[in-house]
Steps between C-alpha positions, in 0.01 A plus 500: 500500500228258604563144383209345314364182660585176324215382273301196611617205289236267359501165318195421285408133452205434269465281191284759323729755335224759473457492879876530562538780246207689647637472853850594382367811324304597813810461718739666254285813511578534873853596604459329836459160329752298297440179305800279579388205289216321325428132443221281365516171694518386858845341495654815348317707761658309789850536356456868412362593841776308679777652287375860485338517846265782393305700753178360352401217267160503330401139436225348288362174635439302181838493326673225300757271666415600858179617664514838671442343843809285453696806386410671827591194709837451329591868537409490868696177551803681356454775763481766231390831656294616199139594561276274291170623355261273310326647195220266391161472336386269779266637765473163671552547873675166542758604242555834675548326834737242349709781350523681835584177683773426246661834583347763272492856633209607283233390255383715208236438234578545132167673444573755773630854433875553458509728805445190718859400419629826646270461799632146554865604481451784748290289738741206495801727551330622816483141624149406394350219295310643205187337360313657212204704627297317236526195728363448849816605684353481849373147442833381362713642781286387791544163668339211309146432605254233399342629178127544478503313169762235433717577199596175322843645415567519872501119514804480268844460652777740397645247257157416358435868441830535316420201277152643442652834395735336252229274356254783433779703337536220244818334625534129422514260798846372402630859497341566839671187634838618374450852634396384848749210505231238552389201294228525231302245702507737798370780279215272390421430865493873578276560199257231613491647851442849363211389280344304786524790744362753249232266369632528143546200274731610218775747414269718289281541809803604705593766243144634485494514881827696500381739227178572690704592809769701317767248598657465155571705191389209279194603301437187294406195709557259209778305670599138503611280783 
């Protein structure tokens, strides 16, 4: 009697329950896949991935408590062997590159077809790095070259980009400071640098900039500083 192969275990980390439930239903319909756990914030994601060591973890970027990039870094620092795949609304190439540099094995778009998840799992299992075909895969995987047109986001440091991501998702500066273990004054300094580099003068402008580039799920730019 031929022994059936062990299903591929997966952890889903996304703060939108409808996304998690949809992915879980898609995976549950396939005997080769098994949902080992689900969570809705970044800190829980790190602990769940470390404790369960699933074959794959599907990670949203913009989650409460810990940004997806930090989830990836902390999992990699713990030497967890799980393959990490980002599932995001963001098509921004800097974000894709940051995710890959942090240790992600793949990058999927939430508006892509569900079959891309299966494609990613198969491709990554074969040793590849999967990038959604809806993105410019060749450009992202080739060595960095001087861009024809300078992207202002490219001038942000890694930490500035993280602060930018939290700000446009509506997180308060004091909460960002606590999350990143820095002082509120340092957050204010990062915010000033971000606005200067992007040529934007207030937080509402930052949110509008992020919405226009699909960098946040926030739809109402009526925010306060």
